[in-house]
C-alpha positions as CSV (number, residue, x, y, z in Angstrom):
1,M,-6.2,7.5,21.7
2,S,-9.9,7.0,21.0
3,L,-11.0,3.7,20.2
4,P,-12.0,4.1,16.4
5,I,-8.2,5.1,15.8
6,F,-7.0,2.3,18.2
7,K,-9.3,-0.2,16.1
8,R,-7.8,1.5,12.8
9,L,-4.1,1.2,14.2
10,W,-4.7,-2.3,15.4
11,N,-6.2,-3.5,12.0
12,R,-3.3,-1.9,10.1
13,I,-0.6,-3.3,12.4
14,R,-2.3,-6.9,12.0
15,L,-2.5,-6.5,8.3
16,L,1.2,-5.4,8.1
17,S,2.6,-7.5,10.5
18,R,4.3,-9.3,7.8
19,W,5.7,-6.3,6.2
20,D,9.3,-7.7,6.0
21,N,8.2,-10.4,3.9
22,H,9.6,-10.8,0.2
23,E,6.1,-10.3,-1.1
24,T,6.3,-6.6,-0.2
25,Y,9.1,-6.1,-2.6
26,F,6.8,-5.2,-5.4
27,G,4.1,-3.4,-3.2
28,R,0.9,-4.1,-2.1
29,C,-2.6,-3.0,-3.4
30,P,-2.6,0.8,-2.5
31,R,-6.5,0.4,-1.9
32,C,-6.6,-2.7,0.6
33,L,-3.0,-3.0,1.4
34,R,-3.1,-6.7,0.7
35,E,-0.4,-8.7,-1.1
36,V,-1.6,-9.6,-4.5
37,P,-0.7,-12.3,-7.3
38,Y,1.2,-11.3,-10.5
39,M,0.1,-12.1,-14.1
40,N,2.3,-12.4,-17.1
41,I,1.7,-10.9,-20.4
42,G,4.6,-12.0,-22.5
43,R,7.5,-11.4,-20.5
44,N,6.1,-8.4,-18.6
45,H,4.8,-9.0,-15.0
46,W,1.9,-7.2,-13.5
47,F,0.8,-7.2,-10.0
48,V,-3.0,-7.1,-9.9
49,C,-5.8,-6.6,-7.3
50,E,-8.9,-8.2,-8.7
51,R,-10.8,-7.1,-5.8
52,D,-10.2,-3.3,-6.4
53,K,-9.6,-3.6,-10.0
54,V,-6.0,-2.0,-10.0
55,R,-2.7,-3.1,-11.5
56,W,0.9,-2.0,-11.5
57,W,3.9,-3.3,-13.8
58,A,6.9,-4.9,-11.9
59,G,9.2,-5.2,-14.7
60,S,10.1,-7.6,-17.6
61,N,11.8,-10.9,-17.4
62,L,12.2,-10.9,-13.6
63,F,10.4,-14.2,-12.9
64,S,10.8,-17.3,-15.1
65,S,7.3,-18.2,-14.8
66,W,6.6,-16.7,-18.2
67,H,8.4,-19.3,-20.0
68,D,5.9,-21.8,-18.8
69,E,2.7,-20.1,-20.3
70,T,1.4,-19.9,-23.7
71,E,0.2,-16.9,-25.7
72,A,-3.3,-18.2,-24.8
73,D,-2.6,-17.6,-21.2
74,W,-1.1,-14.2,-21.8
75,E,-4.2,-13.2,-23.8
76,R,-6.4,-14.2,-21.1
77,N,-4.4,-12.2,-18.6
78,F,-4.6,-9.4,-21.0
79,E,-8.4,-9.3,-21.3
80,T,-8.5,-9.9,-17.4
81,I,-6.7,-6.6,-16.6
82,K,-7.0,-4.4,-19.7
83,D,-9.8,-2.2,-18.1
84,F,-7.9,-2.0,-14.6
85,E,-6.9,1.3,-13.3
86,D,-3.0,1.8,-13.3
87,A,-2.0,2.5,-9.6
88,K,1.2,3.0,-7.7
89,P,1.8,0.1,-5.1
90,Y,1.7,0.8,-1.5
91,Y,5.0,0.0,0.3
92,P,4.9,-0.7,4.0
93,P,6.9,1.8,6.4
94,A,10.6,0.7,7.0
95,T,9.8,0.8,10.9
96,M,7.2,0.2,13.2
97,G,7.3,3.7,14.6
98,E,6.8,5.0,11.1
99,M,3.8,2.8,10.7
100,I,2.4,4.0,13.9
101,G,3.2,7.7,13.0
102,N,1.4,7.4,9.6
103,L,-1.9,6.6,11.4
104,V,-1.8,8.7,14.5
105,R,-1.3,12.5,13.8
106,P,-0.7,14.9,16.2
107,T,-3.5,17.4,17.0
108,Q,-3.3,20.7,15.5
109,Q,-2.4,23.6,18.0
110,P,-5.0,26.3,17.8
111,E,-3.9,29.6,15.9
112,Y,-4.6,31.6,19.1
113,S,-3.7,30.2,22.6
114,P,-4.5,32.4,25.7
115,I,-1.2,31.3,27.0
116,D,0.8,32.8,24.2
117,D,-0.8,36.0,23.4
118,G,2.5,38.1,23.4
119,A,2.1,39.2,26.8
120,G,4.6,37.1,28.4
121,V,4.3,34.5,31.1
122,P,0.6,34.6,32.6
123,F,1.7,34.9,36.2
């Protein structure tokens, strides 16, 4: 494994080391892979990455926090995310092996191999 791939793999494993945490149930930012907070607009819950300007809808009336907010809070939240891009959340792989497999791809075989030229065994 080359050093850049190793660094990339290590950074991804370190970032996803809490992949079984409950915060990942609704996904992570698909760009930075971080856990992000949600905002309520009425009884609708939106997970929002302000860094990457993306959002995704998690559902409605899943969390009771919207009961404690006012319409002014919802308007402020709407103004914050109205121009964000809709995105599909990132869900961490189910196993560590799957996570590593997503990062390290096997090298492609060449179309022609001198050993497999159709002439049989080369000795």
